[in-house]
N, C-alpha and C positions, 0 to 999 in steps of 0.2 A: 497602144488599145486597140483592139476591135470592135464592134459594135457591140456586140453580145456582153463583152466585159464590161462596156459601159453601159448597158442597158442591166446586165445584173448587179452591177455595183449600185448605179441608183437605185434601184429595186430592195438591194438590201439594206440600203442605209433607211432607207424611207420605211423598210419595218422592222428595223430593228429602234430607231426613233418611235416609232408606233406603241411597240411593245413594250420598253421602258417608260415609254410616259401612263400607260395603262399601269403597268403592276404599281409604279410609282403612287400614283389616285389612289391603287386598293389599298396599297398600303401607308400611305398619308405619313410619306416621305417626299423630300426632295428627290425633282427627276435626276437635279446631279448627279446623286450617288448612284444612280444604274448608269446614267448617260458615258461618264467618264469611262467607267471601268469598260462597259460593253464596248464602249470606241476602242477603247484602247485594245482589246481581247481580239477585235474585228480584223483591226489593220495590221496585229501582230500575227494573225494569221492565214491572211488574205492580200491579195494585192490588188484589188477588184475596186477597195473604195477609198485610196488615198486621193484626197482632191488635189494635188498637184499633179498625178495622171487623170483623174475624171475630167476636169475643169482646166488645168493648168494655170498660168500666172494672174487670169482673172479672179480667181478664187479669192482675191482679201477684195477686189469691188466689193462680191456679191454677199462679201459675209459682213462689209459695209451699211451698204443698204437695209440688209436682213437686220442688223442690228437696230436702225433707224427704225421701222417698225416695228421693235420690242420697246425701244424706247417712246416711240410714239402713243402706243397701248400703256405702258407705264406711266403717262404724261396724263394718260382721261382719269385715271384716278386718282388726281391731286388734286384737292379742294382744299386755295387758297383761305376759306374761312377757318383752317384748324390752320393755319402755319401764321400765330400771330402770337407777342407774347414772348414769353419764356419759350415757346418752343421754336418760334420764326429763329432769337439769339444763340439757343445752342445747335440750331442746324447748323446755323453759318460758322461758329467755330469748330463743327466737325466739320467741316468742309474744308474752312482755312488750316486749321492745325493740326488734320489730321491728314488734310495730305501734301501737306509740309514734314510734319514729322515721320509720315512713315517713309516718305519720299528720303530724307536723312537719314534717318535710320537704316535704310538697307543699303546704302550709300555706302555707309562707315562700313559695313561688314562684309559686303559682299564680294571686296578683293581677297578678303581675308579667307571667306569659307570655299568659294570657289575658285580663286586662283583666277582670276578676270582682273580685266583692267578697269580702271574707273568708269571710265565710258560708257564701258559694257556695263556694271554695277545700276548707273542710272539709270539705262533704259530698264534694269528689271524691277528698280525702285519705283518707276515711274508707272508702271505695266501694274503693280502692286496695289498701289491706292485707290483701286475702283472696288469696290461689293457688287451690288447690282440686286433689282427688283426680282429678278426671276429666280435668285436662290433666297433672299430676306423675307418675301414676300411666303413661299409654301413652309419656309419653320415658323415664321408666327401667327400663320393660320392655325397651325402647330400645335404651338406654345400656349397660343391665347392671352400676351402680358397685357398689361393694363393699357388704355387708349392713349397716352401720354407716350409713353416707351415706344407702343406701335406707329404712332405719327412721325417719334424721329428719327425710328431706323427706317422707313420706308422712304420718307424725304431725304435722308440723308444716302440710300440706297439710291434711288432715280436720279439726283443729279451729279454726285458724285462720277458717276460714268459718263457723260459727255465732257464732263470739266478733267475728268481723267484722260478720255481721252486725246483732248485735244493739247493738253501738255503733253500726252507722251508721242504726237506727231512733230510739239515744236525739238524735245526733248531728240527725239531722231533728228531731225535735221540738224540740229547743233550739233550733235558728236559725226555725223555722216558726212559733214560739210567742212569741219575744222577738224583740231588736233587736241583740242581740249573741252569742259565743262561750260559753257558759257550760256546757260541758259539766265542765271543771275544778272546778266547784262542788262542795261536798258534798251537795246534791240530786240534784247526777245522775248520783255514784258512788253514793245509794244506789239509786236508780231501775236501775240496772246490777245491784246485788247482786237487787234484787226479780226482776227478769226472768230472771237467770240461777237462781233457787230457784225459779220458775214452771219451768223448764223441768228442772230435775231431778227435780221432783213430777212432771211429764206424763211423763219419761223413765221412774220407776219406776212408775208407772199405766200403761205399754207391757210393762212386762217383764214386772208382774201377770199382764196380757191374754195377752201371749202365754207366760209359763207354763201358765196357762190351757187353752188351743188348742194348744198343743205339746207338753206335757207330762201332764193330766189329762185332755185330749179324747183326744189320740193320734192326731191328722191325719196326713193322710199327703201327700204331696209337694202334688197340686195341691190340696185343700184347705189345708192350710199356707201354701203359698203365698197365698192367699186371704185364710187370716185375718194373714198379714203384712202383706199392703198395707194391708189395712182397719184394724190396727190404728195404724200410721203415721201413713196417712191422720185417722183419729179424735184420737187425740193429737194429730198437730201441730194441726190445726184448732180443736181447743180450747184449747190453750195460746195460739195467736194469738188467739183472741176476747178470753182472759183479759190480755194483752200481745201487744203486736205484735213477731213474728219471734222468737217463742219456741221455736217449734214443731220449728224447726231446732236446740235444742238435745236439745229431747226425742228428737227421733229419733235423734241420733247415742248419744244414750246408751242407747237399747234397743238397738240395734245394739251398740256395745260392749258390752253387759251379756246380750246374745242370745250374742256367741263367747266369751264370759270367765267366764260361770258355770256350773259345772259341773254335768250334769245336766241341760243343755236339750236337750230333744231338736230338734237342728235338723234339715230335713230334709237327705239327702246329697244330695240335688241339687234346684237352682234355677233350670232353664234358664226356666220362664219369666217370672222376678222378672228374673232378671239381660239379658234379651233386652226387657224392658217398661226397667230404668233405661237401655239403651240409645236405644231408642226416646227416651226423654223427653229426652235430651241434645240429639240430633238435633233434636226438635220446639222446644225450648226456643230453642236458640242459632240455628235458622234463623227464626223466630220474629222473636226480640229482633232480630238484623239488619236485619229487612228493616226496623223501626222506622227505621234508621238513610240518612239519605238523601246523596246525592252531594253538595248541595249544604250541608247542615252542618257535612262535615267537610273545605270549601275554609279555612275563615279559621281552624282549629286544627291545620291537617294539621302544621305545620312547630313550632310551639311544642309539639305531643306530642310529636313527637320527640325536643326538647329535654325533656323532662319524660322518655322512658323515657330516654332516657342518664342521666339524672341517678339516676334509679332501678336502672339495670341496672350499672351504674359506679362509683358514688358512694355509694346508700345501702345495696345489698341486700349487698357487700362488706363494708360499716362495720358491719352488722348481722351479720354471720357473724361476723366477726371478734372480735364481741364477745363474743358468743355462746359461740364453741369458746375462750376465750381458757381457759389453766389446765387445757386437758381433755384427754382422753387420744385426737389425733387428729393425723393424720398434717397436714401443709403441704397438698399434696395434696388431703387429704378435707375441709381447712379452704376452700380454694380452690374445689373445686369446689362446698362449700355454699353460697359466694355467688354463684356462676356458676348458680341456679338458682332463680327467682323466677315462672313464669308467672302471670298471671292467666288464673281460668274463669270457672265459671257464676254462682259468689253475688255477683265482681265486678257481670256483667253483669243480671244480674238486676236486684238492689238498683240499679244505676244508671236500671233500668226503671222501679221502683216509684216513685224518688223525686225523680227528676227532671221530668215532670210536674206535682206537685203545687207545687215550686217555680217552675214557669215561671208557673203559673199565682198565685203570690203576685205574680208581679211581679218578681224576684230579677233581679239584670242579671248574668248568665252562666249564668245556670242552663237553658236552652237546648242549651249546651255540653257539660251533662255525658256524657247519653250516648255522644256522638258523642268524646269526649275518651277513655272508658272502653273505647269500640268500637277506638278505635285503639292503646290502650295495652295490649289483650287479642291482637288483630292483630300486635301489633308484637314482644311477648315470648313469644308464643307462636312465631310463626315464629322468631325470634333463637335461640333456644334449639334450639330441633327442628332447625335444622339446623347449631347449634355444641356442643350438645353430645356428641356422641356423640367428636369431634376432642378438644375438652377434656379429657374425659375420661380419654383416653388421652393425651395431651399430661403428665396432672400425675398417671399412673399409679393411677387410682382404677377405671379398668373394667378389673371380670375378664377373663382372659382366657378364650379361646375353648376351653381347655382341657376336657376330658370331667370333672368328679367325680361321681361316679358311686357311690350307694346300692345295695348287694346286699342284697338281704333272702332272709333264709335262713343256717342255720348248718349244712348237712350236710356230711357230711368233702370231700367232691367242691366245695360250689360254696364252701369256705372254701380247699380247691386254688385253684378258677380264684380267689378276690381273693387271693392269693398272688402267682400268676404275671401279677397284672393291675398288684399294685403292684410287680413286679421289671421289668414293662418302661416305668414308668415315671408311671401314672397313682394319682391321689391319692383311694385307694378308702376308702370306709365301708361296713360292714355292719353289720345289725341283726337281730336273731333273736328270740323267745320265748319260748326256753326255760335256762334256767342253765347246763343241759349243752351247750349249743348259745354259749352265750355266751362258755363259758371255751375253747371249743375257737378262738371267734376271738381273744380275748384272748392266748391261747399260740404261736397262728398269727405274734403282731405286730402285727394288721391294725386301725385304729383302727374303735372298739367305738362306733356309733352311739348318741346320749338314748335313754333308756329311751321317752319320750314321742313320738321321732320322725316315727315311724308315724301313731301317733295325729294328732297335727299335720296328717300328708300328708293322709290323709281329712277332715280336717274343709275344708267346703266353700267356705273363705272364706280358709284360710291356704295362704301357700305356701312351701315348706321353702328355707332358707338353707344356701346352704351344697353345695347339691346341682343338678344339672341333668342326671341322668340316672337313673332308675329299674330295676334287674333283678330281677323276684322268680322266686326259686329256693327257695320252702322245698316241702315233699314233698307240700302241701296244693292240688291243682290246682283247685281253687274257689276256695279262698284267692287265690290269682295271679291269678286270673278278675277276680273281684268286687274286686280292692286294684288293677289296670290299669287297671280302671272308675271307681274315685274316685280315684288320685290324679292322674292326666294331665291337672286343667288346674291343679293345685297346682303342677305341675314346669316349670322352663324350657328344657324338652327332652322326649326320647323316654320314653318308658316300655314296655318290653318283660318280656313274660314265660317263662318255660320252659314248650315244649309240653308237656300231657297225653299219655300213654299212646293208644296211635289206637283201642285198645277202651275205653276209658273210659269207666266209665258215671256223672261225675260228675253235678252236681246243676245245675252252669252252667257248667263249662268247655267240655264240647266244646260249647258254642252262643255264646261269647263271643266279639267279638272282639276287637282288639286285635292289637300285633306281636309276633308268638313270634321267641324267637331259633333260630337252628341250623336253622333248616331242618327240612322234616317226620323226619330217620331219628332226628337226637339232642334226643329225647325228653326227659324228668326220670327216667325209671326205667332207659332203657338209659346217660346218661351214670351215675348214682348205680351201677351194674354196672358198667360198663367199668372208673369208678375205682375198685371195692372187687376188683379182681379184675387193679389194678395198671398200667392207663393214668395219663397221668401230662399237665398240662394243660403246657406250655413254650414258650418265645419266642423268636421266631427273627427274624433280617432279612426285611422284606417282600416285596426284589426276590428272593431267591434260590429257587429249586425248592425245594418239598416231597418228603421221601423217603415213598416210598411208607407206606400207612397214614395218615398223618400229615391230620388235617383241619385245616381252620381254622377261629377260630371269632370271631377279632375282627383289625381293624386299627387298630392305633395308630399317628397321624401322628405325625409332627416334632412338629407344636405341640400337640401334646397331646388331641389329640380322638380318640374313641374312637369305631369302627366296626363294629358287629356286623354279622355273617350272622343274617338271619332268612331268616324262610318266604315272605318275595316276596322277597329277593336270594341266591340262593342262591351266590353271591362279592359279592365287594367290587375295586374299582379295585384294583390295588398302587400302591404309590408307596414313597417314603422312609419310611422307618418301619419299624416292628415287626408282628409279628403274634402273635397267640396261638394256638396249635393244640392240639390233641388227639394224643397221639401216645399209638401202641399200649403195651401191658402188653407188659416186655422178652422174654417166652416168644413173643408173637405177630409179631416183627419181623420181614421178612426178611433170613435170613440173603443176606450177598454171594456172588455165587456162584465158585465153587471154582477157584482155580487151578492149572495145568497141574505146578505142585509140589505140589499139597494132596496128600495121601494118601486 
């Protein structure tokens, strides 16, 4: 290829990846739904984006390092405090039984469906055992299932990727160097243990390097992001040099340790790193899917659809049933767990890495590995994206649209507001920093959030569970402003703060954006003063007129959604439901006009 062709190919891949990611975000669908068909179409229509021509044989090495960065980012979102009891047991079963049964099922039907050797079918089977956070995460964010189901699927999808990649490497070497499938022999089991040990050792080195750069050297946001990226790439590359595909284990271990070890000084915001991960995902899927030709899909289309039906309707439900047997899960939660196993980036990258060498060995059916994997990814992602929402609602595992707010602050007026919201049927939690304020919340009969909830919310990769709106009502305006910035990306809903005094000279509050509650008049000190003078929060029907002196604060809709009045919306459309208002003190309320018989 000429230099102009290379420049055009790189530019086209980046442009297509960015457009697909942006459009998917606007449509609220997994990006893979767009990336895979767009990459396939671009590869069929042009000759400038094929990775084999742009990069050559080194493409598989770049794919491995790119996936390591993705898995490191996924590991940062795994909170070990949520992996306890039944959750830990079920995740372990999903990994062990799911990998084994999926592999054996594909090995059993692969030779008959695709007219391939059992050795090649075993390679396909090991490729298809993985799932992946890049697919599961966006789907669950859209569906919003119960926290238990979400945790199970996120943990399974994240952990099965490196395990599946290592097992895939072992299967590849087993069938490439022998004339039989000998992965079950003790020798191969020992090789897996050695690979796992190398990955764990690499993860320990990665954790040490991050501790040095982030905690000892105290690097800021920009340099801290650079240190993370360099650490993950260096450690993953070193592990892969020692043992194939062990870098993925090292990457995810490093991410999990950074997220869970106390005292790790992770940058509070990592916009560049998160943007980089999204770009890498887009580039990989566009590049890999462009390698699949229309001619290679035609002979495997119908057999692959039959394989997808087997995986979706038989294998996954059986895996979920066995894994959740005897555990504290509802029938709907079990069924939904059995209806969620899309394939993602690791399946595509593993197929791209192992298919070409097996073709060179002349194994019958090896050329079908990549087209089969491509069709399975497209089919499963499309199927689950279209059906996950309706299935979750039918099974009763989708969280309702009702607002589950967390009120931060324990001042008397804030507790009074919490009581009013609770009386309107809103499931309110409150968090406060002092013993006096927490005691006040408990005496009011309001649920007191666990002590580490706000710390969890400010973790750059954590996500609040059981909360989809946050209202910051403390007496510290700068705290409210800073917390609104930190918490915003970790809540599946809006984050509001009470307005600071107009004459405030705080260090942050007057200059920070974000949604401000109650318009410009009812700022924090005004609410506190009026409450101290006898004003109270009341609940009234939304459709009725407000008495003089009453100010509308919240609309509580019939379905439980809570809509506040903020600085950009001085009012909210009235509908059936309730409104929470601030009523004036009794002495300030206007008296009805005197009648003719009044003295």
